[in-house]
LUMRO-495319 format. One record per residue: x, y, z of N, C-alpha, C, CB in turn. Coordinates in steps of 0.05 Angstrom, whole numbers, plus 32768, in hexadecimal, padded with zeros to 4 digits. Glycine has a CB too. Example, Ala and Ser with C-alpha at 12.3 -4.5 7.8 and 13.67 -1.06 7.14 Angstrom:
<pts>
81087F8E809C80F67FA6809C81087FBE809C80E27FA780B5 81017FD3808E81117FEB808F81028001809D811A7FF48072 
</pts>
This chain:
<pts>
83677DD47AB883607DE57ACF83697DD67AE883427DEB7AD0 837A7DE47AF883837DD77B10838D7DEB7B2583997DC37B0A 838F7DE37B3D839C7DF27B5383BA7DEF7B5183917DEA7B6F 83C87E057B4C83E57E047B4983F37E037B6483EE7E1C7B39 83E97E127B7783F77E137B9183E37E1E7BA684107E257B90 83E97E187BBF83DB7E227BD683F07E2E7BE983C97E0C7BE4 83EF7E487BED84037E567BFD83F67E617C1684107E6C7BED 84057E5E7C2C83FB7E677C4684107E797C5483F47E4F7C59 84067E8D7C6184177E9D7C7284087EA37C8C841F7EB87C64 84167E9F7CA3840A7EA57CBD84107EC27CC384157E927CD3 83FA7ED17CC883FD7EEE7CCC83F37EF67CE783ED7EFD7CB6 83FF7F0A7CF483F57F137D0E83DC7F247D0C840B7F237D1D 83C97F207D1E83B37F327D2183B17F3A7D3F83987F257D17 83C87F3E7D4B83CA7F437D6783BD7F5E7D6E83E77F437D71 83B17F5F7D8683A47F777D9083A47F767DAE83887F7B7D84 83A67F8E7DBA83A67F8F7DD8838A7F8F7DE383B67FA87DE1 837A7F7B7DDC835F7F797DE5835B7F5D7DF1834B7F7E7DCE 83457F5A7DFF833E7F417E0B83207F3E7E0D834B7F3D7E27 83167F257E0B82FA7F207E1282FA7F127E2D82EC7F0E7DFC 82E57F057E3482E37EF87E4E82F57EE07E5182C77EF07E54 82FF7ED67E3A830F7EBD7E3B832C7EBF7E3383017EA97E2A 83317ECE7E1D834C7ED07E1383547EED7E0D834E7EBF7DF9 836E7EF17E0B83777F0B7E0083827F057DE3838D7F187E12 83857F1B7DD4838C7F187DB883A87F227DB383787F277DA7 83B97F227DC783D37F2E7DC583E67F1D7DB283E07F307DE0 83E07F047DAF83F17EF37D9E83E17EE57D8883FF7EDE7DAF 83CA7EF07D8183B87EE47D6D83C47EE57D51839C7EF17D6E 83C07ECF7D4283C97ECD7D2783B37EC37D1583E27EBB7D24 83B67EC47CFB83A47EB77CE983B47EAE7CD0838D7ECA7CE0 83A97E9A7CC283B57E907CAA83A87E9E7C9283B17E717CA7 83B87EA87C8083AF7EB37C6683B87E9F7C5183BB7ED07C61 83A57E987C4083A97E837C2C83A47E8E7C1083987E6A7C32 83B57E867BFD83B07E8B7BE183AF7E717BD283C77E9E7BD6 83997E6C7BC483967E557BB3839B7E5F7B9683797E487BB6 83B17E577B8B83BA7E607B7083B07E4C7B5B83D97E647B6F 83A37E557B4783997E447B3283A77E4A7B17837A7E467B2E 83A47E397B0483AF7E3E7AE9839B7E4C7AD783B97E257ADC 83847E537AE183707E627AD283787E7F7ACF83537E5F7ADF 83777E8A7AB7837F7EA57AB283677EB77AAD83937EA67A9B 83667ECD7ABB83517EE17AB783607EFC7AB6833B7EE17ACD 83597F0C7AA183667F267A9E83847F247A9E835D7F3A7AB4 838E7F0F7A9283AB7F0C7A8F83BA7F027AA783B77F257A86 83AC7EFB7ABD83B97EF27AD583AC7ED97AE083B77F087AEB 83BB7EC77AED83AF7EAF7AF9839B7EB77B0E83C57E9D7B05 83857EA87B1083717EAC7B24837C7EA17B3F83567E9F7B1D 837B7EB27B5483847EAA7B6E836D7EAF7B82839D7EBA7B77 83667E9A7B9183527E9D7BA6835F7EA17BC0833F7E847BA6 83537EB27BD1835F7EB87BEB834C7EB17C0283667ED67BED 83587EAB7C1983487EA57C3183597EAA7C4A833F7E887C30 834B7EAB7C6083587EAE7C7A83457EA47C9083617ECB7C80 83507E9D7CA7833E7E937CBC83367EAA7CCE834D7E7D7CCC 831F7EA67CDB83147EBB7CEC83247EBF7D0682F77EB47CF4 83217ED67D12832E7EDC7D2B83257EC97D41832A7EF97D33 83367EC67D55832F7EB57D6C833B7E997D6A83127EB37D6F 83437E917D5283527E787D4E836C7E807D4183417E647D3D 83817E727D47839B7E797D3E83A07E6F7D2183B07E6E7D50 83B67E787D1583BE7E6F7CFA83C17E517CF883D77E7D7CF2 83BC7E477CE083BB7E2A7CDC83D07E207CC983A07E237CD1 83E77E2E7CC883FB7E287CB484057E0B7CB484127E397CB9 84097E007CCB84147DE57CCC84007DD17CC0841B7DDD7CE9 83E77DD27CC883D37DC07CBD83D07DC47C9F83B87DC47CCB 83CF7DDD7C9683CC7DE27C7A83E37DD67C6A83C97E007C74 83FC7DDB7C7384137DD37C6484187DB57C65842C7DE17C6E 84127DA87C7C84197D8C7C8084037D797C77841F7D877C9D 83E97D827C7783D47D6F7C7183C37D777C5983C27D6C7C89 83B87D8F7C5983A47D967C4683AF7DA07C2B83917DAB7C52 83C47DAF7C2C83D07DB87C1383DA7DA07C0383E77DCB7C18 83EA7D8D7C0F83F37D767BFF83DD7D667BF384047D647C10 83C77D627C0183B17D527BF683A67D5E7BDD839B7D4E7C0B 83A37D797BDD83977D857BC583AB7D857BAE838F7DA27BCB 83C47D8A7BB383D87D8B7B9D83DE7D707B9283F27D987BA7 83DA7D5B7BA383DF7D407B9983C67D347B8B83E77D2E7BB1 83AF7D407B8E83977D357B8283977D387B64837E7D447B8D 83897D267B5683867D297B3983777D437B3383767D107B2D 83827D557B2483757D6F7B1F83597D6C7B1483857D7F7B0C 83557D577B03833A7D537AF883257D4C7B0D833B7D3D7AE2 832F7D407B23831D7D397B3983137D507B49832A7D247B4B 831E7D687B4483177D807B5383067D947B4383307D8D7B5E 82FE7D8B7B2A82F07D9D7B1882D27D967B1882FC7D9B7AFB 82C17DAA7B1582A47DA57B15829B7D987AFC82957DC07B1A 82817D927AFB82757D827AE582767D917ACB82597D7B7AEB 82777DAC7ACB82797DBB7AB282957DBA7AA682717DD87AB7 82A87DB47AB682C47DB57AAD82CF7DD17AAB82C67DA77A93 82C07DE47AB482C87E007AB182D07E0E7ACB82B27E107AA4 82CF7DFF7AE282D57E0C7AFB82DE7DF67B0F82BD7E1C7B06 82EA7DFF7B2482F07DED7B3A82D67DE67B4983047DFA7B4D 82D77DD07B5782BF7DC77B6782C77DC77B8482B67DAA7B5E 82BC7DDB7B9382C37DDD7BB082BD7DC47BC082B57DF47BBC 82A77DB67BB882A07D9E7BC782B47D877BC382847D957BBF 82BD7D847BAA82D17D707BA482EC7D777BB282D57D6C7B86 82F27D907BB2830B7D997BBF830A7D947BDD83107DB77BB9 82F27D9A7BE982EF7D957C0582F27D787C0B82D37D9F7C0E 82E67D677BFB82E87D4A7BFF83067D417BFD82D77D3A7BEB 83157D4D7BEB83317D457BE883417D4E7C00833D7D527BCE 833B7D657C0B83497D6E7C2483437D5C7C3B83417D8A7C2B 832B7D517C3D83237D427C5483277D247C5183067D477C5A 83347D1C7C3B833A7D007C37834D7CF67C4D83467CFB7C1A 83467CDF7C5883567CD27C6D83547CE17C8883737CD17C64 833F7CF07C8C833A7CFD7CA683237CEE7CB383337D1C7CA2 83267CE77CCD83117CDA7CDB82FA7CED7CE2831C7CCE7CF5 82E27CE27CE582CC7CF37CEF82D17CFE7D0B82B17CE37CEF 82C47D147D1182C87D207D2C82E27D2F7D2D82C77D0B7D42 82E87D387D4583017D477D4983017D627D3B83187D377D3F 82EA7D707D3C82E77D897D2E82F57DA07D3C82C97D8F7D29 830F7D9F7D3C831F7DB47D4A832D7DC57D3583327DA87D5D 83477DC67D3883577DD87D2783557DD17D0983737DD97D2F 83517DB87D0283517DB17CE683397DBF7CD8834F7D937CE2 83237DC37CE6830C7DD17CDA83137DED7CD282F47DD17CED 83257DFA7CE0832E7E157CDA83407E157CC2833C7E227CF2 83527E017CC183647DFF7CAA83557DFA7C9083797DE97CAE 83427DE77C9183327DE17C7983207DF97C7283207DC87C7E 83157E067C8683047E1E7C8183137E347C7382F77E277C9A 832C7E387C7A833C7E4D7C6F83427E477C5183577E507C7E 83497E2E7C4B834E7E277C2F83347E287C1F835A7E0B7C2D 831E7E1F7C2B83047E1F7C1E82FC7E3B7C1682EF7E137C31 83017E4F7C2782FB7E6B7C21830A7E737C0783027E7E7C38 83237E6D7C0683337E747BEE83297E667BD583517E6D7BF3 83207E4D7BD883167E3E7BC182FD7E4B7BB6830F7E217BC9 82EA7E537BC882D27E607BBF82D77E7B7BB282BE7E637BD6 82EB7E897BBC82F37EA27BB082FD7E9D7B93830A7EB07BC0 830D7E897B9083177E827B7583007E797B63832C7E6C7B77 82EE7E697B6D82D87E5F7B5D82C67E767B5282C67E4B7B6D 82C07E897B6482AF7E9F7B5B82BF7EB17B4882A77EB07B74 82D97EB57B4C82E97EC47B3982EA7EB77B1E83057EC97B44 82ED7E9D7B1D82ED7E8F7B0482D27E927AF682F37E717B08 82BD7E927B0582A27E957AFA829C7EB37AF3828D7E8C7B0E 82AE7EC57AFC82AA7EE17AF682937EEE7B0582A67EE57AD9 828D7EE47B1E82767EEE7B2C827D7EF47B49825F7EDA7B2B 826F7F067B5682717F087B7382697EED7B7F82607F1F7B7F 82767EE57B95826F7ECC7BA182527ECB7BAA82817EC67BB8 82487EE17BB5822C7EE07BBF82187EDB7BA882257EFB7BCD 821E7EE47B90820B7EDE7B7A820E7EC17B7182117EF27B62 82267EB77B70822A7E9B7B69821C7E897B7D82487E947B68 821D7E907B9782107E7F7BAC81F27E807BA982187E897BC8 81E77E987BA381CA7E9A7B9F81C07E897B8781C27EB77B9B 81D07E897B7281C97E797B5B81CB7E5B7B6081DB7E807B43 81DF7E527B6F81E37E367B7281D37E2A7B8A82017E307B77 81D07E397B9F81C57E2E7BB881AF7E3E7BC481DB7E2B7BCC 81AA7E567BBA81957E677BC5817D7E6A7BB481A17E827BCB 81717E817BB581587E857BA6815D7E8D7B8981487E9B7BB3 81767E927B82817D7E9B7B6881827EB97B6781687E947B54 81767EC87B7981787EE57B7A81847EED7B95815D7EF37B75 819D7EF67B9581AA7EFE7BAE81A07F197BB781C87EFE7BAA 81A07F1D7BD1819A7F387BDC81B47F447BE581857F367BF4 81BF7F587BD781D97F627BDE81D97F737BF781E37F737BC7 81C27F787C0381C17F887C1C81C27F767C3481A77F9A7C1C 81D67F797C4581DB7F677C5B81DC7F767C7681F67F587C57 81CE7F6C7C8A81CF7F787CA581EB7F727CB181B97F6D7CB7 81F67F857CBE82107F827CCC820E7F8F7CE782287F8D7CBB 821B7F847CFB821E7F917D15823B7F957D1C820F7F807D2B 82417FA87D2D825C7FAF7D3482647FA17D4E825F7FCD7D37 82797F907D4D82837F827D64829B7F917D6F828A7F657D5D 829B7F947D8982B27FA17D9782AD7F9E7DB582B47FBF7D8E 82B27FB47DC382AD7FB47DE082BF7FA17DEF82917FAE7DE5 82D87F9C7DE582EA7F8B7DF382F57F997E0C83027F837DE0 83017F897E1D83107F937E34832C7F997E2C830E7F7F7E4C 83377FAE7E3783547FB27E36835C7FC67E4B835D7FBD7E19 83757FC67E53837D7FD67E6A83777FF47E66839B7FD37E6F 836B80007E7A8365801C7E79834B80237E6B837B802A7E6D 833C800F7E61832380157E53830C80177E67831D7FFF7E3E 8303802F7E6B82EC80337E7D82D380387E6E82F2804B7E90 82BE80427E7C82A480467E7082A5805B7E5A8290804E7E85 82B680707E5E82B780857E4A82C3807A7E2F82C9809C7E54 82D8806A7E3182E3805F7E1982D0804B7E0C82FE80517E1F 82C2803B7E1C82AF80287E11829980367E0282A480167E27 828D804A7E0E827780587E00828180677DE88269806B7E14 829980727DE982A3807F7DD182A7806C7DBA82BE808D7DD8 82B180537DC082B3803F7DAC829880387D9F82C080267DB7 828580337DB0826A802C7DA6825D80427D97825980227DBD 8261805B7DA0825580727D92826280747D76825A808C7DA2 827B806E7D748288806E7D5A827C805B7D4682A680687D5D 827480437D50826780307D3E824C803A7D36826480157D4D 823D80457D488222804F7D42822480667D2E821480597D5B 823880777D31823C808D7D1F824280847D03825280A07D29 824E806C7D00825480617CE6823D80527CD9826C804F7CE8 822680527CE6820F80467CD98205802C7CE4821480427CBD 821380207CF8820A80077D0481F2800D7D1782217FFA7D14 81E07FFA7D1881C97FFD7D2A81CA7FE97D4181AF7FF97D1B 81DC7FD57D3F81E07FC17D5481FE7FC17D5A81D67FA57D4C 82057FC37D7382217FC17D7C82237FAB7D91822B7FDD7D88 823B7F9F7D93823F7F897DA682577F8F7DB782437F6F7D97 82557F877DD1826B7F8B7DE482707F717DF382657FA27DF7 82877F6E7DFF828F7F577E0E82857F5A7E2B82AD7F527E0D 827E7F437E3782787F417E5382877F297E5E82597F3F7E58 82877F267E7982937F0F7E8582B07F127E8D82907EF87E73 82BD7F277E8482D87F2D7E8B82DB7F3F7EA382E77F387E74 82C57F467EAF82C37F567EC782AD7F4B7ED882BE7F757EC0 82AB7F537EF282957F4A7F02827A7F547EF782987F557F1F 82657F457EFE824A7F4B7EF482437F697EF882367F397F01 82477F737F1082407F8E7F16824E7FA27F0382467F957F33 82677F9D7EFE82767FAF7EEC826C7FAC7ECF82947FA97EED 82677F937EC7825C7F8F7EAC82417F9D7EA882597F717EA6 82317F9D7EBD82177FAB7EBA821B7FC97EB782067FA57ED3 822E7FD47EC482347FF17EC0823D7FF67EA4824A7FFA7ED4 824D7FE47E9982567FE77E7D823F7FE57E6A826B7FD17E77 822D7FD27E6F82167FCF7E5D82047FE77E5F82067FB57E66 81FF7FF17E7681ED80087E7981F980217E6D81E7800D7E97 821480237E6E8221803A7E61821C803A7E43823E803A7E67 821E80227E37821A80207E1A81FD80247E13822480057E0F 81EB80187E2381CE801C7E1E81C780397E1F81BE800C7E32 81D480497E2F81CD80657E3381D280767E1A81DC80717E4A 81E3806C7E0881E9807C7DF081DA80727DD78207807B7DEA 81CA805D7DDA81BB80527DC381A380637DBE81B480357DC8 819D80667DA4818580757D9C816F80627D93818C80887D86 8159806C7D898144805C7D7E814D80497D68812D806D7D73 814580307D6A814D801C7D56816980117D59814A80277D3C 817780197D6E8192800F7D7381927FFB7D8A81A580267D78 81A27FE67D8781A27FD07D9B81BE7FC87DA381937FB77D8F 81C07FBB7DBA81D97FB17DC581D87F937DC881E07FBE7DE0 81ED7F857DBF81F17F687DC482097F657DD781F57F587DAA 82097F4F7DE7821F7F4A7DF982297F2E7DF482177F4E7E17 82447F2A7DFA82517F117DF382637F097E0A82617F137DD9 825E7EF17E16826E7EE77E2D82847ED47E24825C7ED87E40 82867ECE7E0A829B7EBD7E00829F7EA37E0F82B57ECC7E00 82887E977E1782897E7C7E2382947E7B7E3F82997E6A7E12 82957E917E4D82A37E927E6682957E867E7E82A97EAF7E6D 827A7E857E7E826B7E807E9782657E637E9B82517E907E96 82647E5C7EB582567E437EBD82397E497EBE82617E377ED8 82287E357EC4820B7E397EC382027E4D7ED781FD7E1E7EC7 820D7E4C7EEF82047E5F7F04820A7E7C7EFC82137E587F1F 82217E807EF282287E9C7EE982187EA47ED182467E9E7EE4 82147E927EBE82047E987EA681E87EA07EAE82047E807E93 81DC7E927EC181C17E987ECA81C07EB37ED881B67E817EDC 81D57EB87EE981D67ED27EF781D77EE97EE381EE7ED37F0A 81E77EE67ECE81E87EFA7EB981CD7EFC7EAB81FE7EF57EA5 81C17EE57EA581A77EE57E9681927EF57EA5819E7EC87E92 81917EF07EBF817D7EFF7ECF81827F1C7ED0817C7EF47EEC 819C7F247ED181A37F407ED1819F7F4D7EB681C07F437EDA 81A37F3E7EA081A17F497E8581847F4B7E7B81B17F397E72 81737F3B7E8681577F397E7C81497F537E7881477F287E8E 814B7F677E8B813C7F807E8781477F927E71813D7F8F7EA0 815E7F8C7E66816B7F9F7E5381617F9C7E3681897F9B7E54 81537F877E30814A7F827E1481617F847E0081347F977E0D 81757F737E05818D7F737DF481877F657DD981A47F647E02 81987F6B7DC681957F5E7DAC819A7F407DAE81A87F6B7D97 81AE7F397DBE81B27F1D7DC681C67F1C7DDD81BC7F0D7DAE 81C67F047DEA81D87EFC7DFF81E87EE57DF481C97EF57E1B 82017EE97DEF82117ED67DDE82247EC47DEE82217EE57DCA 82247EAB7DE782387E977DEF823D7E997E0D82527E9A7DE0 82297E957E1D822C7E977E3A823F7E827E4682117E947E48 823D7E697E3D824E7E547E47825E7E467E32823D7E3F7E55 826D7E327E3A827D7E237E27826D7E1B7E0E828A7E0A7E35 82777E1F7DF682677E1A7DDE825E7DFE7DDB82777E227DC6 826B7DEA7DE882627DCE7DE682517DC67DFD827A7DBC7DE4 824B7DD87E10823A7DD17E26821D7DD77E1F82427DE17E40 82117DC57E1081F67DC97E0681E27DC97E1D81EF7DB37DF1 81E77DBA7E3281D57DB97E4981D47DD57E5681DE7DA47E5D 81EB7DE27E5981EA7DFD7E6481DA7E107E5382077E077E67 81DE7E0F7E3981CF7E207E2781B17E1B7E2981D97E1D7E0A 81AA7E027E2A818D7DFB7E2C81827E047E4681897DDD7E29 81907E017E5C81867E097E7681837E277E7881997DFF7E8D 81957E357E6A81947E527E6B817B7E5E7E6081AD7E5E7E5D 81707E517E4C81577E5A7E3F81407E5D7E53814F7E487E29 81407E4D7E68812B7E4F7E7C812D7E697E8C812C7E377E8F 81447E767E8C81497E8E7E9C814B7EA77E8B81627E8B7EAC 814C7EA47E7081507EBB7E5F813D7EB97E47816E7EBD7E56 81277EC77E4881147EC57E32811B7ED57E1980F97ECF7E3B 812F7EE67E1B81377EF67E04814A7EE77DF281437F117E0D 81537EF47DDD81647EE77DC981807EDF7DD481677EF97DB0 81887EC77DCD81A47EBE7DD381B17EB77DB881A47EA67DE6 81CC7EB67DB981DB7EAF7DA181F37E9E7DA981E57EC97D92 81FA7E8B7D9782127E7B7D9B82187E6C7D81820E7E667DB3 822F7E5E7D8182357E4D7D6A82507E537D5C82207E4F7D56 825C7E6A7D6382757E717D55828C7E5E7D5A827D7E8D7D5D 828B7E4F7D7082A07E3C7D7682977E1F7D7282A97E407D92 82847E1B7D60827C7E007D5782867DFD7D3B825D7DFC7D59 82947DE77D3682A47DE67D1D829C7DD17D0982C07DE27D25 82837DC87D0B827A7DB47CF7825C7DB47CF782857D987CFE 82517DA87CE282347DA57CE0822A7D947CF7822B7D987CC6 82397D7F7CFF82317D6D7D15822F7D7C7D2F82447D567D17 82437D8E7D3582427D9E7D4D822A7DB17D4D825C7DAD7D51 82257DBD7D36820E7DCF7D3381F47DBF7D38820E7DDC7D17 81F37DA77D2D81DB7D977D3181D67D907D4E81DD7D7D7D20 81EC7D8A7D5D81E97D857D7981DF7D9D7D8882047D7B7D85 81E87DB57D8081DD7DCD7D8D81BF7DCF7D8881EC7DE67D82 81B77DCA7D70819A7DCC7D6A818A7DB67D7881967DC97D4B 81967D9F7D7B81887D887D8881867D8C7DA781967D6E7D82 819C7D957DB3819F7D947DD081A37DAE7DDE81B57D817DD6 81A77DC47DCF81AF7DDE7DDB81987DF07DE281C07DEC7DC9 817F7DE77DDD81687DF87DE581667E117DD6816A7DFE7E02 81737E137DBF81717E2C7DAF81557E2E7DA281877E2C7D9A 814B7E477DA1812F7E4C7D99812F7E5A7D7E81217E5D7DAE 81247E4C7D6981267E577D4E81167E707D49811D7E427D3A 81047E787D5C80F57E907D5981037EA97D6380DA7E8E7D67 81197EA67D7281267EBE7D7D81457EBC7D7F811B7EC37D98 81507EA47D81816D7EA27D85817C7EA37D6B81737E887D93 81977EA77D6D81A87EAC7D5681BF7E977D5681B37EC87D56 81C77E8F7D3E81DC7E7B7D3A81F37E897D2C81D27E637D2A 820C7E847D3682237E947D2E82397E837D21822E7EA27D45 82327E6C7D1582467E5B7D0882567E6B7CF482387E437CFB 82707E677CF482837E767CE482907E627CD082987E857CF5 828B7E667CB682957E527CA382B47E517CA3828B7E597C87 82C17E687CA982DE7E687CA882EA7E587CBE82E87E857CAA 82DB7E517CD382E57E417CE982DA7E247CE882DD7E4E7D03 82C67E1F7CD782B87E067CD782B77DF87CBC829C7E0A7CE2 82CF7DF27CB182D27DE37C9982C97DF27C8082C37DCA7C9B 82C17E0B7C8282BB7E1B7C6A829E7E197C6182CC7E127C54 829A7E257C49827F7E287C3F82737E0D7C37827F7E3A7C26 82837DFA7C2E82797DDF7C27826A7DD37C3F82907DCD7C1D 82777DD57C57826A7DCB7C6F82537DDD7C78827F7DC97C85 82567DF77C7482417E0A7C7C82277E047C6C824A7E277C77 82297DFD7C5382117DF57C4482037DDD7C5082197DEF7C27 82127DCA7C5B82077DB37C6981F97DBD7C82821C7D9E7C6F 82057DCF7C9081FA7DDA7CA981E07DE87CA3820D7DED7CB7 81DE7DF87C8E81C57E057C8781AF7DF17C8181C97E187C6F 81B67DDC7C7281A17DC87C6D81987DBA7C8681AD7DB37C59 81AA7DB57C9981A37DA97CB281907DBC7CC181BC7DA37CC3 81967DD57CC181857DE97CCF81687DE97CC381917E057CCE 81677DE97CA9814C7DE97C9C813D7DD07CA4814F7DEA7C7E 814A7DB97CA5813D7DA07CAC81337DA07CC981507D887CA9 813F7DB17CDA81377DB37CF581267DCC7CFC814F7DB37D07 811B7DD87CE781097DEE7CEB81157E0A7CEF80F87DE97D02 812F7E0C7CE9813D7E267CEB813F7E337CD081587E227CF8 813B7E4E7CD0813F7E5D7CB8815C7E677CB7812C7E757CB7 81687E687C9F81837E747C9C81847E917CA6818C7E737C7F 816E7E9E7CA7816D7EBA7CB181747EBC7CCE81527EC67CAC 81757EA67CDD817D7EA67CF9819B7EA37CFC816F7E907D09 81AA7EA27CE681C77E9F7CE681D47EBB7CE281D17E8B7CD1 81E47EC37CF481F57EDB7CF182117ED37CF981EB7EF37D04 82227ECC7CE5823C7EC07CEB824F7ED27CFA82497EB77CD1 82607EC57D0982777ED17D17828D7ED77D0282817EBF7D2E 829F7EE97D0982B77EEC7CFA82BC7F067CEC82B97ED67CE7 82A77F137CE382AA7F2D7CD782B87F2D7CBD82B77F3F7CEA 82B77F187CAD82C67F167C9482B47F167C7C82D87EFE7C94 82BF7F1C7C6582B07F1F7C4D82A57F057C4282C07F2C7C37 82B17EEE7C4A82A67ED47C4182897ED17C4C82B87EBD7C4B 82867ED67C66826B7ED37C7182587EE87C67826C7ED57C90 82627F007C6082517F147C5382467F097C3982617F2E7C4E 82567EFC7C29824D7EF07C1082397EDA7C1582647EE67C00 823D7ECA7C29822A7EB57C2F82107EC17C3882367EA27C45 82117ED67C4981F97EE37C5281E87EEE7C3B81FF7EF97C66 81F67EFB7C2881E87F077C1181DE7EF27BFE81FA7F1B7C03 81EE7EDD7BFA81E77EC97BE681D37EB47BF081FF7EBA7BDE 81D37EAE7C0A81C27E987C1581AD7EA37C2881D37E847C22 81AB7EBD7C2C81967EC87C3C81997EC47C5A817C7EBC7C34 81B17EC77C6481B57EC67C8181AB7EE07C8E81D37EC27C88 81AB7EE07CA881A17EF77CB781B37F0F7CB881997EF07CD2 81CC7F0B7CB081E07F217CB181FB7F177CB681D87F367CC5 820D7F297CC082287F217CC582347F347CDA82397F227CAB 82487F287CE982577F387CFC826A7F4B7CED82667F267D10 82727F617CFA82857F737CEF82987F7D7D0482767F8B7CE1 82B17F807CFE82C57F8C7D0F82CF7FA67D0282DD7F787D15 82C37FBC7D0882CA7FD57CFA82E77FDD7CFE82B87FEB7D03 82F27FD87D16830D7FE27D1C83217FCC7D23830B7FF57D33 83197FB47D27832A7F9F7D3183327F8B7D1B831C7F907D48 83487F7D7D2083517F667D1083567F6E7CF3833D7F507D11 83607F867CEF83657F907CD483807F857CCA83657FAE7CD3 83837F817CB083707F897C9A835B7F757C94837F7F907C82 83577F607CA483467F497C9C83297F4F7CA1834F7F317CAB 83227F607CB483067F677CB982FD7F7D7CA683027F6F7CD6 82E37F837CA782D97F997C9882CF7F927C7C82ED7FAF7C96 82CA7FA77C6D82BD7FA57C5382D07FB07C3D82A27FB37C53 82C97FAB7C2482D87FB87C0F82D77FD77C1282CC7FB07BF3 82EC7FE37C0882EE80007C0B82D5800E7BFE8308800B7BFD 82CB80227C0C82B480317C02829980267C0A82B580327BE5 8298800D7C15827F80027C1E8278800F7C3982807FE37C20 8260801A7C3B825780287C53824180187C61824F80447C4D 823F801C7C7B822880117C8A821280257C8B823180087CA7 81FB801E7C8281E480307C8281CC80227C8F81DC80397C64 81C3802E7CA581AD80227CB481B280057CBB819280247CA4 81CB7FFF7CC381D37FE47CCC81D67FD07CB681BE7FDB7CDF 81D87FD97C9D81DB7FC77C8681F27FD17C7481C17FC37C77 81FE7FBE7C6682107FC57C5082057FB97C36822E7FBB7C55 820E7FC47C2082067FB97C06821F7FAE7BF981F97FCF7BF4 821E7F957BF182357F877BE6823C7F937BCB822F7F697BE3 82567F997BC7825F7FA27BAD82617F8B7B99827B7FB07BAF 82607F927B7F82607F7E7B6A827D7F777B6282507F877B51 828B7F6A7B7582A77F637B7082A97F457B6C82B97F6C7B88 82B87F3B7B5882BB7F1E7B5482C77F117B6D82CD7F197B3C 82BF7EF87B7282C97EEA7B8982BD7EF47BA382E77EEB7B8A 82CD7EF27BB882C47EFB7BD282C47F197BD482D57EEF7BE9 82D67F267BC482D87F437BC482F07F4E7BD382BF7F4E7BD1 83037F3D7BD9831B7F467BE7832A7F5C7BD7832E7F2E7BEC 83297F5B7BBD83377F6E7BAD832D7F8B7BB183357F677B8F 83157F8D7BBC83097FA77BC283137FB47BDB82EC7FA57BC2 83237FA67BEB832E7FB17C04834C7FB27C0183267F9F7C1D 83567FCB7BFE83727FCF7BF583867FC37C0983787FEC7BF1 83827FC87C2383967FBE7C3683967FA07C3883917FCA7C51 837E7F947C35837C7F777C3783887F697C1F835F7F6F7C3B 83817F727C07838A7F657BEF83A97F687BEC837C7F6F7BD6 83B47F7D7BF683D17F807BF683DE7F6A7C0683D97F9C7C01 83D37F657C1E83DE7F4F7C2F83DA7F347C2283D17F507C4B 83C37F307C1583BD7F167C0983CF7F117BF183A07F157C01 83D37F257BE183E47F227BC984017F1C7BD183E37F3A7BB7 840A7F267BE784257F207BF184287F027BF6842B7F307C0A 84137EF57BFF84137ED87C0384147EC97BE983FB7ECF7C13 84047ED27BD684037EC57BBC841E7EC87BAD83ED7ED07BAB 842B7EDE7BB084437EE37BA0845C7ED97BAD84457F007B9B 
</pts>
């Protein structure tokens, strides 16, 4: 049993949208295929992965550093104790050999992309959905296939006024979502408040709005928004300031008693631990958005969950960024609070397997081996093109 090859292709996910910080007109992502010599149903098992939106493709790092290390490793050193499957932890260690501590930047995305493909392969070799394998190995033993999801959108783009914004959000609500999210910080406060109030006006009972500043604000501006947002009873106020400015996040809590969220741009367990230590985050109301596809993968995410438990945080306070099926599996298998969803954006990489519907803000995971990419026709077509 061994990894035969690791193939990468950098694919465009460009879109004419912008948040408060960047536009997505030249955005790319890496699609990875981990090809094994294990045969199921007459074909080699191939695991697939890709990195989340907001970070660019990682082809150079994958080809120059991480792929060679895995292909040069002793195949027996990458197999688990049963001898019947690959070991993601050993594979992760082989990728990170000769890497210094710290510097959790682009390499965390490259490793996280390969790690996703490895876990997909491992679950396929085991003949199980990944979420059930995770529940058996690291959870309670019994996975809950029903996962909360919210619809992320509300980006800025030329010509998008209040009518277009509310039509977009109404479309998400009509598809079964109960929580929708929109961007703020890309317009003056007064204009953003008009946008927020327009969306709030179309929400019905049990429906909520979250807002996301994408790290745009200094403390003064973050506080000004906090005071203005306080009366709205939002689902959360997300990433007000720079993700590494823990002092700003801690100071903001004194001005905003409602729920806040951050963490999508923290790329290691150590960074997550610093947020918990110094960021003033409150485990009774705030939300953590660490994204395994950007932060060294599930192997590292398991360490992050253990760190959270040691510091009095429940995994149910985690709702990962990224809108991908890997985090859906983690949420179902390890009991997270839910997952982000991009119903219309970043296709074919966002969304759910074909036929999966949102009902009362939740989806039910299908019983597909691995992560479930084969259940989404447009996505698996693009992935198989990389493998072949």
